[in-house]
N, CA, C and O of each residue as an XYZ file, in Angstrom:
872
protein
N      50.585   -120.891    -33.304
C      50.900   -121.547    -32.045
C      49.642   -122.180    -31.462
O      48.549   -121.623    -31.563
N      49.809   -123.332    -30.860
C      48.681   -124.042    -30.257
C      48.058   -123.195    -29.149
O      48.740   -122.905    -28.166
N      46.783   -122.783    -29.266
C      46.185   -121.873    -28.285
C      45.989   -122.511    -26.917
O      45.772   -121.792    -25.941
N      46.057   -123.837    -26.810
C      45.883   -124.486    -25.511
C      47.168   -124.496    -24.701
O      47.147   -124.867    -23.527
N      48.272   -124.103    -25.289
C      49.557   -124.079    -24.608
C      49.916   -122.653    -24.203
O      49.512   -121.706    -24.878
N      50.672   -122.479    -23.108
C      51.132   -121.141    -22.731
C      51.968   -120.515    -23.838
O      52.612   -121.229    -24.607
N      51.964   -119.184    -23.928
C      52.789   -118.494    -24.911
C      54.240   -118.904    -24.731
O      54.725   -119.053    -23.609
N      54.924   -119.082    -25.853
C      56.318   -119.472    -25.795
C      56.528   -120.965    -25.820
O      57.666   -121.428    -25.742
N      55.454   -121.732    -25.927
C      55.568   -123.189    -25.921
C      54.585   -123.771    -26.922
O      53.439   -123.330    -27.011
N      55.039   -124.759    -27.670
C      54.142   -125.444    -28.593
C      54.280   -126.943    -28.433
O      55.384   -127.487    -28.467
N      53.148   -127.604    -28.259
C      53.113   -129.061    -28.177
C      52.996   -129.617    -29.589
O      51.997   -129.395    -30.274
N      54.026   -130.343    -30.019
C      54.026   -130.944    -31.340
C      53.317   -132.295    -31.308
O      52.547   -132.630    -32.209
N      53.587   -133.055    -30.269
C      52.949   -134.353    -30.037
C      53.010   -134.613    -28.537
O      53.522   -133.788    -27.781
N      52.491   -135.751    -28.111
C      52.466   -136.030    -26.669
C      53.855   -136.026    -26.045
O      54.008   -135.718    -24.863
N      54.867   -136.366    -26.838
C      56.216   -136.466    -26.273
C      57.148   -135.343    -26.703
O      58.318   -135.337    -26.322
N      56.653   -134.396    -27.487
C      57.545   -133.434    -28.126
C      57.037   -132.005    -27.941
O      55.918   -131.677    -28.335
N      57.870   -131.168    -27.340
C      57.516   -129.770    -27.111
C      58.620   -128.861    -27.637
O      59.805   -129.174    -27.521
N      58.218   -127.738    -28.213
C      59.160   -126.708    -28.625
C      58.938   -125.488    -27.743
O      57.833   -124.953    -27.660
N      60.001   -125.065    -27.093
C      59.968   -123.847    -26.280
C      60.538   -122.702    -27.113
O      61.598   -122.843    -27.723
N      59.839   -121.574    -27.138
C      60.317   -120.389    -27.847
C      60.589   -119.294    -26.821
O      59.740   -118.988    -25.983
N      61.765   -118.716    -26.895
C      62.127   -117.613    -26.003
C      62.481   -116.399    -26.841
O      63.344   -116.467    -27.715
N      61.811   -115.290    -26.570
C      62.063   -114.078    -27.347
C      63.467   -113.559    -27.098
O      63.909   -113.456    -25.954
N      64.160   -113.234    -28.174
C      65.479   -112.608    -28.105
C      65.362   -111.109    -28.359
O      66.062   -110.307    -27.741
N      64.480   -110.744    -29.263
C      64.128   -109.361    -29.567
C      62.782   -109.425    -30.259
O      62.376   -110.509    -30.678
N      62.068   -108.316    -30.399
C      60.749   -108.364    -31.031
C      60.785   -109.045    -32.396
O      61.538   -108.639    -33.281
N      59.970   -110.079    -32.556
C      59.868   -110.784    -33.819
C      60.923   -111.850    -34.036
O      60.951   -112.486    -35.090
N      61.789   -112.055    -33.061
C      62.872   -113.044    -33.224
C      63.023   -113.839    -31.934
O      63.036   -113.265    -30.845
N      63.137   -115.153    -32.055
C      63.228   -115.995    -30.871
C      64.167   -117.165    -31.099
O      64.504   -117.499    -32.235
N      64.583   -117.777    -30.008
C      65.347   -119.023    -30.056
C      64.418   -120.166    -29.681
O      63.365   -119.951    -29.080
N      64.812   -121.384    -30.040
C      63.979   -122.548    -29.764
C      64.777   -123.622    -29.025
O      65.958   -123.837    -29.298
N      64.117   -124.280    -28.100
C      64.661   -125.430    -27.380
C      63.662   -126.564    -27.539
O      62.462   -126.371    -27.345
N      64.150   -127.736    -27.887
C      63.295   -128.905    -28.089
C      63.398   -129.820    -26.877
O      64.501   -130.152    -26.444
N      62.263   -130.229    -26.326
C      62.221   -131.142    -25.182
C      61.465   -132.399    -25.604
O      60.327   -132.323    -26.067
N      62.108   -133.558    -25.440
C      61.536   -134.837    -25.854
C      61.325   -135.704    -24.620
O      62.279   -136.048    -23.922
N      60.071   -136.053    -24.357
C      59.721   -136.851    -23.185
C      59.611   -138.326    -23.549
O      58.800   -138.704    -24.395
N      60.424   -139.154    -22.910
C      60.316   -140.589    -23.074
C      59.657   -141.220    -21.859
O      59.295   -140.523    -20.911
N      59.501   -142.533    -21.887
C      58.857   -143.214    -20.778
C      59.591   -143.066    -19.470
O      58.973   -142.912    -18.416
N      60.927   -143.112    -19.533
C      61.705   -142.999    -18.300
C      62.888   -142.059    -18.450
O      63.802   -142.086    -17.625
N      62.890   -141.231    -19.477
C      63.984   -140.271    -19.648
C      63.505   -139.096    -20.481
O      62.468   -139.160    -21.142
N      64.283   -138.019    -20.435
C      63.969   -136.793    -21.170
C      65.225   -136.362    -21.917
O      66.325   -136.389    -21.365
N      65.055   -135.962    -23.181
C      66.160   -135.432    -23.964
C      65.886   -133.992    -24.358
O      64.732   -133.590    -24.504
N      66.941   -133.223    -24.529
C      66.813   -131.799    -24.852
C      67.774   -131.457    -25.982
O      68.911   -131.928    -26.006
N      67.305   -130.630    -26.923
C      68.161   -130.132    -27.989
C      68.315   -128.631    -27.834
O      67.346   -127.875    -27.918
N      69.572   -128.208    -27.602
C      69.958   -126.824    -27.357
C      69.379   -126.329    -26.023
O      68.377   -126.847    -25.530
N      70.037   -125.317    -25.458
C      69.679   -124.926    -24.088
C      69.420   -123.438    -23.923
O      69.100   -122.995    -22.820
N      69.550   -122.643    -24.997
C      69.240   -121.231    -24.887
C      70.234   -120.472    -24.031
O      71.425   -120.784    -23.995
N      69.710   -119.460    -23.338
C      70.533   -118.633    -22.466
C      70.542   -119.165    -21.037
O      69.917   -120.181    -20.730
N      71.275   -118.448    -20.161
C      71.390   -118.901    -18.773
C      70.042   -119.016    -18.076
O      69.852   -119.877    -17.216
N      69.101   -118.142    -18.449
C      67.795   -118.162    -17.791
C      66.803   -119.116    -18.454
O      65.731   -119.363    -17.902
N      67.137   -119.652    -19.613
C      66.192   -120.494    -20.342
C      65.773   -121.731    -19.558
O      64.577   -122.010    -19.474
N      66.711   -122.485    -18.979
C      66.269   -123.660    -18.206
C      65.358   -123.287    -17.037
O      64.329   -123.928    -16.824
N      65.728   -122.260    -16.284
C      64.961   -121.892    -15.090
C      63.580   -121.339    -15.445
O      62.593   -121.655    -14.779
N      63.510   -120.523    -16.482
C      62.254   -119.847    -16.812
C      61.346   -120.646    -17.735
O      60.140   -120.402    -17.772
N      61.900   -121.595    -18.480
C      61.117   -122.267    -19.514
C      61.175   -123.793    -19.456
O      60.137   -124.454    -19.474
N      62.389   -124.354    -19.386
C      62.524   -125.809    -19.468
C      62.064   -126.495    -18.193
O      61.262   -127.427    -18.250
N      62.556   -126.053    -17.048
C      62.197   -126.710    -15.792
C      60.702   -126.614    -15.480
O      60.118   -127.598    -15.027
N      60.058   -125.452    -15.709
C      58.605   -125.402    -15.489
C      57.838   -126.404    -16.346
O      56.881   -127.012    -15.866
N      58.237   -126.589    -17.604
C      57.570   -127.562    -18.461
C      57.726   -128.971    -17.904
O      56.756   -129.726    -17.844
N      58.933   -129.326    -17.498
C      59.176   -130.668    -16.960
C      58.337   -130.904    -15.713
O      57.767   -131.983    -15.550
N      58.253   -129.927    -14.844
C      57.471   -130.090    -13.607
C      55.978   -130.147    -13.897
O      55.248   -130.898    -13.250
N      55.519   -129.355    -14.868
C      54.102   -129.396    -15.228
C      53.704   -130.756    -15.795
O      52.550   -131.170    -15.680
N      54.648   -131.434    -16.396
C      54.399   -132.784    -16.917
C      54.546   -133.832    -15.814
O      54.479   -135.033    -16.075
N      54.747   -133.362    -14.572
C      54.903   -134.239    -13.414
C      56.096   -135.179    -13.597
O      56.036   -136.365    -13.274
N      57.163   -134.619    -14.117
C      58.392   -135.363    -14.319
C      59.493   -134.764    -13.456
O      59.363   -133.650    -12.947
N      60.559   -135.501    -13.301
C      61.667   -135.098    -12.443
C      62.845   -134.605    -13.275
O      63.083   -135.099    -14.377
N      63.582   -133.627    -12.745
C      64.728   -133.096    -13.471
C      65.802   -134.160    -13.685
O      66.527   -134.111    -14.679
N      65.913   -135.110    -12.775
C      66.953   -136.127    -12.946
C      66.626   -137.131    -14.054
O      67.424   -138.023    -14.340
N      65.453   -136.987    -14.677
C      65.131   -137.810    -15.839
C      65.767   -137.272    -17.128
O      65.785   -137.957    -18.150
N      66.282   -136.051    -17.070
C      66.982   -135.494    -18.226
C      68.332   -136.193    -18.324
O      69.201   -136.004    -17.473
N      68.503   -137.008    -19.372
C      69.700   -137.837    -19.496
C      70.710   -137.304    -20.511
O      71.916   -137.475    -20.337
N      70.223   -136.667    -21.557
C      71.144   -136.189    -22.591
C      70.660   -134.873    -23.176
O      69.465   -134.653    -23.371
N      71.622   -134.010    -23.447
C      71.389   -132.716    -24.075
C      72.283   -132.660    -25.302
O      73.483   -132.918    -25.210
N      71.709   -132.325    -26.447
C      72.496   -132.186    -27.676
C      72.533   -130.717    -28.074
O      71.491   -130.074    -28.198
N      73.728   -130.194    -28.272
C      73.894   -128.843    -28.822
C      74.108   -128.957    -30.330
O      74.983   -129.696    -30.782
N      73.314   -128.229    -31.102
C      73.475   -128.303    -32.555
C      74.731   -127.587    -33.044
O      75.258   -127.914    -34.107
N      75.211   -126.609    -32.270
C      76.467   -125.925    -32.582
C      76.830   -125.014    -31.424
O      76.140   -125.005    -30.405
N      77.888   -124.260    -31.564
C      78.543   -123.562    -30.465
C      77.969   -122.207    -30.063
O      78.355   -121.691    -29.014
N      77.083   -121.610    -30.824
C      76.656   -120.239    -30.552
C      75.975   -120.113    -29.191
O      75.317   -121.040    -28.718
N      76.149   -118.932    -28.568
C      75.696   -118.730    -27.204
C      74.223   -118.968    -26.971
O      73.841   -119.480    -25.919
N      73.384   -118.608    -27.931
C      71.947   -118.799    -27.742
C      71.539   -120.267    -27.843
O      70.361   -120.594    -27.704
N      72.498   -121.144    -28.080
C      72.237   -122.584    -28.129
C      72.897   -123.335    -26.972
O      72.558   -124.489    -26.709
N      73.841   -122.684    -26.279
C      74.629   -123.418    -25.271
C      74.725   -122.749    -23.907
O      75.203   -123.378    -22.962
N      74.291   -121.501    -23.766
C      74.519   -120.814    -22.495
C      73.723   -121.399    -21.334
O      74.046   -121.142    -20.175
N      72.691   -122.179    -21.629
C      71.951   -122.855    -20.565
C      72.557   -124.188    -20.169
O      72.038   -124.860    -19.278
N      73.660   -124.589    -20.823
C      74.257   -125.893    -20.546
C      74.602   -126.092    -19.076
O      74.246   -127.109    -18.480
N      75.296   -125.120    -18.495
C      75.810   -125.295    -17.137
C      74.683   -125.478    -16.133
O      74.761   -126.334    -15.253
N      73.632   -124.671    -16.265
C      72.500   -124.784    -15.341
C      71.827   -126.142    -15.487
O      71.518   -126.798    -14.492
N      71.602   -126.560    -16.721
C      70.961   -127.852    -16.944
C      71.825   -128.999    -16.436
O      71.320   -129.944    -15.829
N      73.108   -128.913    -16.682
C      74.014   -129.969    -16.241
C      74.067   -130.051    -14.721
O      74.074   -131.142    -14.152
N      74.104   -128.892    -14.067
C      74.160   -128.852    -12.606
C      72.897   -129.437    -11.981
O      72.970   -130.175    -10.999
N      71.742   -129.105    -12.550
C      70.476   -129.516    -11.952
C      70.044   -130.924    -12.339
O      69.256   -131.547    -11.627
N      70.552   -131.432    -13.458
C      70.072   -132.731    -13.952
C      71.147   -133.810    -14.002
O      70.835   -135.000    -13.943
N      72.401   -133.407    -14.109
C      73.474   -134.379    -14.279
C      73.538   -134.971    -15.677
O      74.211   -135.980    -15.886
N      72.851   -134.365    -16.637
C      72.763   -134.913    -17.990
C      74.096   -134.837    -18.721
O      74.941   -133.992    -18.423
N      74.264   -135.732    -19.679
C      75.396   -135.718    -20.595
C      75.137   -134.694    -21.692
O      74.038   -134.632    -22.243
N      76.149   -133.892    -22.008
C      76.025   -132.907    -23.076
C      76.828   -133.389    -24.272
O      78.037   -133.601    -24.181
N      76.137   -133.560    -25.398
C      76.740   -134.118    -26.607
C      76.821   -133.057    -27.701
O      75.869   -132.311    -27.927
N      77.969   -132.998    -28.377
C      78.191   -132.040    -29.462
C      79.006   -132.726    -30.553
O      79.642   -133.751    -30.305
N      78.987   -132.168    -31.745
C      79.862   -132.695    -32.789
C      81.323   -132.473    -32.374
O      81.638   -131.499    -31.690
N      82.184   -133.359    -32.783
C      83.585   -133.302    -32.358
C      84.272   -132.008    -32.767
O      85.213   -131.576    -32.101
N      83.818   -131.377    -33.858
C      84.414   -130.122    -34.303
C      83.945   -128.918    -33.495
O      84.498   -127.827    -33.636
N      82.940   -129.101    -32.656
C      82.451   -128.031    -31.782
C      82.934   -128.207    -30.351
O      82.800   -127.289    -29.541
N      83.487   -129.356    -30.025
C      83.786   -129.702    -28.629
C      84.723   -128.703    -27.965
O      84.514   -128.336    -26.808
N      85.742   -128.263    -28.673
C      86.707   -127.344    -28.083
C      86.061   -126.011    -27.700
O      86.500   -125.352    -26.758
N      85.024   -125.621    -28.430
C      84.339   -124.343    -28.186
C      83.231   -124.462    -27.149
O      82.643   -123.453    -26.759
N      82.936   -125.679    -26.696
C      81.856   -125.902    -25.725
C      82.443   -126.652    -24.533
O      82.421   -127.883    -24.514
N      82.968   -125.937    -23.538
C      83.660   -126.578    -22.417
C      82.802   -127.559    -21.622
O      83.335   -128.479    -21.000
N      81.498   -127.378    -21.633
C      80.611   -128.253    -20.849
C      80.336   -129.589    -21.530
O      79.663   -130.446    -20.957
N      80.852   -129.778    -22.758
C      80.559   -131.005    -23.513
C      81.198   -132.228    -22.864
O      82.330   -132.171    -22.382
N      80.450   -133.344    -22.860
C      80.926   -134.622    -22.323
C      81.139   -135.665    -23.410
O      81.976   -136.554    -23.262
N      80.389   -135.562    -24.499
C      80.359   -136.612    -25.517
C      80.518   -135.995    -26.898
O      79.805   -135.053    -27.245
N      81.453   -136.524    -27.691
C      81.679   -136.031    -29.040
C      80.946   -136.908    -30.053
O      81.059   -138.134    -30.033
N      80.202   -136.262    -30.926
C      79.410   -136.955    -31.932
C      80.063   -136.849    -33.303
O      80.840   -135.931    -33.565
N      79.741   -137.794    -34.169
C      80.179   -137.766    -35.556
C      78.984   -138.023    -36.459
O      77.947   -138.519    -36.018
N      79.147   -137.680    -37.720
C      78.101   -137.918    -38.704
C      77.694   -139.388    -38.699
O      78.547   -140.275    -38.736
N      76.386   -139.640    -38.653
C      75.875   -141.006    -38.682
C      75.634   -141.623    -37.322
O      74.983   -142.663    -37.224
N      76.150   -141.000    -36.262
C      75.861   -141.515    -34.919
C      74.366   -141.455    -34.654
O      73.660   -140.634    -35.239
N      73.887   -142.317    -33.779
C      72.482   -142.326    -33.392
C      72.379   -141.928    -31.923
O      73.074   -142.477    -31.068
N      71.511   -140.973    -31.646
C      71.314   -140.461    -30.293
C      69.881   -140.724    -29.868
O      68.947   -140.435    -30.616
N      69.698   -141.272    -28.673
C      68.360   -141.511    -28.132
C      67.918   -140.294    -27.329
O      68.566   -139.913    -26.355
N      66.814   -139.692    -27.745
C      66.183   -138.590    -27.017
C      64.770   -139.020    -26.704
O      63.965   -139.229    -27.611
N      64.457   -139.156    -25.408
C      63.182   -139.742    -25.057
C      63.129   -141.155    -25.601
O      64.077   -141.924    -25.442
N      62.023   -141.500    -26.241
C      61.881   -142.820    -26.865
C      62.146   -142.773    -28.363
O      61.827   -143.723    -29.078
N      62.723   -141.680    -28.844
C      63.015   -141.517    -30.263
C      64.505   -141.693    -30.531
O      65.343   -141.409    -29.675
N      64.816   -142.162    -31.724
C      66.203   -142.285    -32.153
C      66.471   -141.265    -33.246
O      65.758   -141.215    -34.249
N      67.497   -140.457    -33.049
C      67.865   -139.423    -34.008
C      69.247   -139.713    -34.585
O      70.196   -139.990    -33.851
N      69.342   -139.646    -35.895
C      70.644   -139.787    -36.555
C      71.299   -138.419    -36.680
O      70.655   -137.443    -37.064
N      72.575   -138.359    -36.356
C      73.338   -137.131    -36.474
C      73.690   -136.898    -37.940
O      74.261   -137.767    -38.599
N      73.342   -135.711    -38.443
C      73.662   -135.329    -39.818
C      74.580   -134.111    -39.748
O      74.146   -133.019    -39.381
N      75.830   -134.302    -40.096
C      76.801   -133.212    -40.041
C      76.527   -132.243    -41.180
O      76.560   -132.628    -42.349
N      76.253   -130.977    -40.841
C      75.887   -129.976    -41.846
C      76.722   -128.712    -41.670
O      76.193   -127.677    -41.265
N      78.013   -128.780    -41.968
C      78.833   -127.567    -41.872
C      78.329   -126.504    -42.830
O      77.753   -126.803    -43.876
N      78.560   -125.263    -42.450
C      78.103   -124.139    -43.257
C      77.993   -122.921    -42.365
O      78.661   -121.909    -42.577
N      77.136   -123.038    -41.363
C      77.033   -121.977    -40.355
C      78.196   -122.079    -39.383
O      78.827   -121.071    -39.064
N      78.483   -123.268    -38.915
C      79.628   -123.560    -38.061
C      80.275   -124.853    -38.550
O      79.608   -125.660    -39.199
N      81.560   -125.071    -38.253
C      82.223   -126.271    -38.775
C      81.615   -127.575    -38.274
O      81.571   -128.565    -39.004
N      81.152   -127.574    -37.039
C      80.571   -128.790    -36.478
C      79.071   -128.704    -36.300
O      78.510   -129.398    -35.452
N      78.410   -127.865    -37.083
C      76.950   -127.777    -37.007
C      76.332   -129.121    -37.386
O      76.786   -129.784    -38.319
N      75.299   -129.509    -36.657
C      74.605   -130.759    -36.948
C      73.104   -130.551    -36.992
O      72.560   -129.623    -36.392
N      72.452   -131.444    -37.723
C      71.006   -131.621    -37.645
C      70.759   -132.990    -37.021
O      71.649   -133.840    -36.982
N      69.554   -133.186    -36.542
C      69.141   -134.475    -35.984
C      67.929   -134.955    -36.766
O      66.963   -134.214    -36.948
N      67.986   -136.198    -37.228
C      66.907   -136.715    -38.076
C      66.305   -137.967    -37.447
O      66.971   -138.991    -37.289
N      65.024   -137.854    -37.091
C      64.242   -138.986    -36.595
C      63.589   -139.632    -37.810
O      62.526   -139.209    -38.264
N      64.250   -140.665    -38.327
C      63.809   -141.251    -39.587
C      62.422   -141.864    -39.483
O      61.635   -141.770    -40.424
N      62.115   -142.481    -38.372
C      60.819   -143.137    -38.217
C      59.667   -142.149    -38.342
O      58.645   -142.453    -38.956
N      59.834   -140.972    -37.760
C      58.776   -139.965    -37.773
C      59.019   -138.863    -38.806
O      58.240   -137.914    -38.896
N      60.102   -138.987    -39.589
C      60.451   -138.020    -40.628
C      60.600   -136.612    -40.067
O      60.200   -135.630    -40.693
N      61.184   -136.534    -38.875
C      61.376   -135.252    -38.183
C      62.825   -134.811    -38.308
O      63.744   -135.555    -37.966
N      63.021   -133.592    -38.803
C      64.343   -133.000    -38.928
C      64.461   -131.814    -37.978
O      63.678   -130.868    -38.054
N      65.442   -131.871    -37.089
C      65.760   -130.749    -36.203
C      67.002   -130.090    -36.793
O      68.085   -130.676    -36.782
N      66.846   -128.875    -37.308
C      67.888   -128.316    -38.173
C      68.759   -127.243    -37.537
O      69.687   -126.759    -38.186
N      68.498   -126.851    -36.288
C      69.335   -125.820    -35.675
C      69.369   -124.568    -36.525
O      68.327   -124.047    -36.921
N      70.594   -124.076    -36.811
C      70.769   -122.917    -37.687
C      71.303   -123.341    -39.056
O      71.816   -122.508    -39.803
N      71.188   -124.615    -39.387
C      71.792   -125.110    -40.622
C      71.046   -124.698    -41.873
O      71.616   -124.718    -42.964
N      69.772   -124.321    -41.740
C      68.980   -123.798    -42.867
C      68.613   -122.368    -42.490
O      67.618   -122.148    -41.799
N      69.396   -121.402    -42.931
C      69.237   -120.047    -42.376
C      68.627   -119.042    -43.347
O      68.637   -117.842    -43.076
N      68.097   -119.514    -44.474
C      67.298   -118.646    -45.337
C      67.990   -117.368    -45.743
O      69.067   -117.397    -46.338
N      67.368   -116.235    -45.418
C      67.859   -114.938    -45.849
C      69.001   -114.406    -44.984
O      69.566   -113.355    -45.287
N      69.343   -115.114    -43.919
C      70.430   -114.659    -43.048
C      71.789   -115.043    -43.649
O      72.462   -115.954    -43.169
N      72.161   -114.343    -44.684
C      73.422   -114.631    -45.369
C      74.615   -114.454    -44.444
O      75.652   -115.088    -44.643
N      74.483   -113.593    -43.426
C      75.585   -113.356    -42.493
C      75.922   -114.592    -41.666
O      76.988   -114.659    -41.053
N      75.024   -115.562    -41.647
C      75.263   -116.767    -40.857
C      76.014   -117.846    -41.641
O      76.348   -118.892    -41.084
N      76.279   -117.605    -42.913
C      77.035   -118.575    -43.713
C      78.519   -118.288    -43.497
O      79.099   -117.430    -44.164
N      79.119   -119.004    -42.570
C      80.485   -118.680    -42.143
C      81.540   -119.628    -42.703
O      82.734   -119.350    -42.594
N      81.122   -120.738    -43.297
C      82.084   -121.731    -43.780
C      82.222   -121.729    -45.298
O      82.857   -122.612    -45.875
N      81.620   -120.727    -45.940
C      81.684   -120.641    -47.393
C      80.437   -121.206    -48.051
O      79.841   -122.167    -47.564
N      80.053   -120.599    -49.160
C      78.809   -120.982    -49.832
C      78.809   -122.423    -50.312
O      77.799   -123.118    -50.195
N      79.928   -122.876    -50.847
C      79.977   -124.227    -51.406
C      79.730   -125.277    -50.323
O      78.988   -126.235    -50.539
N      80.350   -125.094    -49.173
C      80.151   -126.031    -48.058
C      78.705   -125.985    -47.579
O      78.075   -127.025    -47.383
N      78.184   -124.781    -47.392
C      76.818   -124.584    -46.905
C      75.795   -125.204    -47.862
O      74.906   -125.939    -47.434
N      75.922   -124.910    -49.136
C      74.970   -125.438    -50.121
C      75.062   -126.959    -50.189
O      74.041   -127.630    -50.339
N      76.250   -127.504    -50.082
C      76.395   -128.960    -50.061
C      75.632   -129.594    -48.915
O      75.008   -130.641    -49.085
N      75.677   -128.967    -47.751
C      74.923   -129.472    -46.605
C      73.426   -129.396    -46.844
O      72.693   -130.320    -46.492
N      72.965   -128.301    -47.441
C      71.536   -128.145    -47.704
C      71.036   -129.174    -48.712
O      69.941   -129.717    -48.562
N      71.828   -129.437    -49.719
C      71.415   -130.447    -50.708
C      71.300   -131.822    -50.042
O      70.440   -132.622    -50.410
N      72.138   -132.083    -49.096
C      72.040   -133.341    -48.363
C      70.730   -133.406    -47.578
O      70.084   -134.453    -47.534
N      70.341   -132.304    -46.968
C      69.084   -132.270    -46.213
C      67.875   -132.463    -47.118
O      66.884   -133.068    -46.708
N      67.946   -131.956    -48.339
C      66.838   -132.142    -49.279
C      66.552   -133.619    -49.531
O      65.405   -134.007    -49.753
N      67.582   -134.423    -49.495
C      67.418   -135.844    -49.802
C      66.782   -136.635    -48.651
O      66.436   -137.803    -48.830
N      66.627   -136.033    -47.509
C      66.072   -136.753    -46.356
C      64.558   -136.936    -46.440
O      64.012   -137.818    -45.777
N      63.886   -136.137    -47.225
C      62.430   -136.228    -47.388
C      61.712   -136.148    -46.033
O      60.930   -137.026    -45.670
N      61.999   -135.089    -45.313
C      61.382   -134.874    -44.001
C      59.928   -134.457    -44.146
O      59.532   -133.854    -45.143
N      59.136   -134.793    -43.124
C      57.746   -134.332    -43.079
C      57.597   -133.135    -42.148
O      56.748   -132.271    -42.371
N      58.421   -133.084    -41.106
C      58.360   -132.003    -40.114
C      59.775   -131.490    -39.893
O      60.687   -132.285    -39.664
N      59.975   -130.175    -39.957
C      61.283   -129.585    -39.693
C      61.149   -128.512    -38.628
O      60.292   -127.633    -38.713
N      62.011   -128.598    -37.624
C      62.035   -127.609    -36.550
C      63.355   -126.859    -36.635
O      64.422   -127.433    -36.417
N      63.273   -125.572    -36.954
C      64.452   -124.701    -36.995
C      64.591   -123.992    -35.654
O      63.642   -123.933    -34.871
N      65.773   -123.459    -35.398
C      65.997   -122.783    -34.119
C      65.398   -121.392    -34.071
O      65.127   -120.871    -32.990
N      65.188   -120.784    -35.229
C      64.693   -119.411    -35.305
C      63.685   -119.295    -36.451
O      63.616   -120.177    -37.306
N      62.906   -118.211    -36.471
C      61.927   -118.035    -37.558
C      62.575   -117.448    -38.806
O      62.268   -116.330    -39.221
N      63.475   -118.223    -39.389
C      64.207   -117.736    -40.555
C      63.251   -117.421    -41.704
O      62.290   -118.147    -41.957
N      63.541   -116.329    -42.383
C      62.828   -115.969    -43.597
C      63.445   -116.724    -44.762
O      64.639   -117.022    -44.720
N      62.674   -117.048    -45.809
C      61.324   -116.548    -46.085
C      60.195   -117.282    -45.366
O      59.041   -116.874    -45.501
N      60.470   -118.340    -44.611
C      59.383   -119.045    -43.922
C      58.740   -118.163    -42.865
O      57.514   -118.099    -42.773
N      59.559   -117.479    -42.060
C      59.043   -116.583    -41.035
C      58.528   -117.273    -39.796
O      57.924   -116.627    -38.939
N      58.752   -118.575    -39.677
C      58.389   -119.318    -38.471
C      59.341   -120.506    -38.378
O      60.063   -120.811    -39.327
N      59.337   -121.172    -37.227
C      60.381   -122.183    -37.030
C      59.910   -123.617    -37.226
O      60.742   -124.524    -37.243
N      58.613   -123.861    -37.374
C      58.110   -125.221    -37.569
C      57.464   -125.315    -38.943
O      56.492   -124.618    -39.234
N      58.016   -126.184    -39.784
C      57.532   -126.339    -41.148
C      57.107   -127.781    -41.372
O      57.635   -128.706    -40.755
N      56.141   -127.951    -42.268
C      55.600   -129.289    -42.546
C      55.484   -129.508    -44.057
O      55.272   -128.576    -44.832
N      55.630   -130.772    -44.438
C      55.384   -131.173    -45.815
C      56.202   -130.397    -46.826
O      57.418   -130.265    -46.683
N      55.537   -129.882    -47.849
C      56.206   -129.206    -48.948
C      56.902   -127.924    -48.516
O      57.793   -127.434    -49.210
N      56.500   -127.380    -47.376
C      57.166   -126.170    -46.874
C      58.655   -126.408    -46.645
O      59.458   -125.481    -46.751
N      59.024   -127.647    -46.333
C      60.414   -127.950    -45.991
C      61.332   -127.848    -47.205
O      62.291   -127.078    -47.162
N      61.081   -128.596    -48.296
C      61.963   -128.426    -49.465
C      61.906   -127.020    -50.035
O      62.889   -126.553    -50.610
N      60.780   -126.335    -49.889
C      60.691   -124.965    -50.371
C      61.639   -124.058    -49.593
O      62.311   -123.208    -50.179
N      61.695   -124.241    -48.264
C      62.584   -123.431    -47.441
C      64.044   -123.763    -47.712
O      64.873   -122.859    -47.822
N      64.364   -125.034    -47.820
C      65.753   -125.423    -48.081
C      66.189   -124.941    -49.463
O      67.296   -124.428    -49.624
N      65.322   -125.106    -50.451
C      65.649   -124.663    -51.809
C      65.816   -123.153    -51.871
O      66.697   -122.657    -52.573
N      64.979   -122.414    -51.142
C      65.105   -120.953    -51.099
C      66.446   -120.561    -50.475
O      67.092   -119.614    -50.922
N      66.855   -121.289    -49.449
C      68.136   -121.010    -48.800
C      69.293   -121.264    -49.756
O      70.278   -120.525    -49.752
N      69.179   -122.300    -50.572
C      70.210   -122.583    -51.576
C      70.282   -121.441    -52.600
O      71.366   -120.959    -52.926
N      69.128   -121.021    -53.096
C      69.121   -119.943    -54.107
C      69.721   -118.658    -53.539
O      70.474   -117.967    -54.225
N      69.394   -118.344    -52.309
C      69.924   -117.133    -51.679
C      71.444   -117.208    -51.568
O      72.144   -116.237    -51.856
N      71.947   -118.368    -51.148
C      73.400   -118.529    -51.002
C      74.094   -118.457    -52.346
O      75.186   -117.897    -52.447
N      73.485   -119.013    -53.377
C      74.128   -119.030    -54.690
C      74.141   -117.650    -55.353
O      74.849   -117.452    -56.340
N      73.376   -116.701    -54.829
C      73.372   -115.356    -55.357
C      74.507   -114.498    -54.788
O      74.759   -113.391    -55.265
N      75.186   -115.020    -53.765
C      76.266   -114.253    -53.132
C      77.484   -114.148    -54.047
O      78.485   -113.536    -53.674
């Protein structure tokens, strides 16, 4: 973790921050905050206290306003990714976007996404990559220009219990991610065997390939 940043937060670049919130010792959730010139985008919202304790302080420290948050993308329906939706929506008025297959499970959703859609977060453009496996409407976000992949829980490594849509579907999604040739991947949790949530370069195909091998052993 960057030692110049407060614990629980990592600055990836001038416009990109990852917030980490401990769920239990050695395990955390991640929220991505993207700062644009006149807007802010967020990926996943954590728990009910995540916006108040982590997201809003970061925005204020950057001397930005909460009403600059324009869009929030949920990678899937699980509580540690969506329970902060209501607080963020109330305080910012932002649009909450989810894959169409997750919309029914996320009452706060305003916008339904499909594979191939492009979402603007800050000054970056992210392509929606539908990656069923963990959840039917699980998505990744790919910033092609910067080779950044935001993978949510779609690459879950040794957590075989998170493969809920069947191995064949899950592995198919992972093989698709391998073809993206990402340089930076941000996962929602420190999935093993990587043991951390931010991977770079060759670490990315190694983690995805390890996840495939683990699933194929089931």
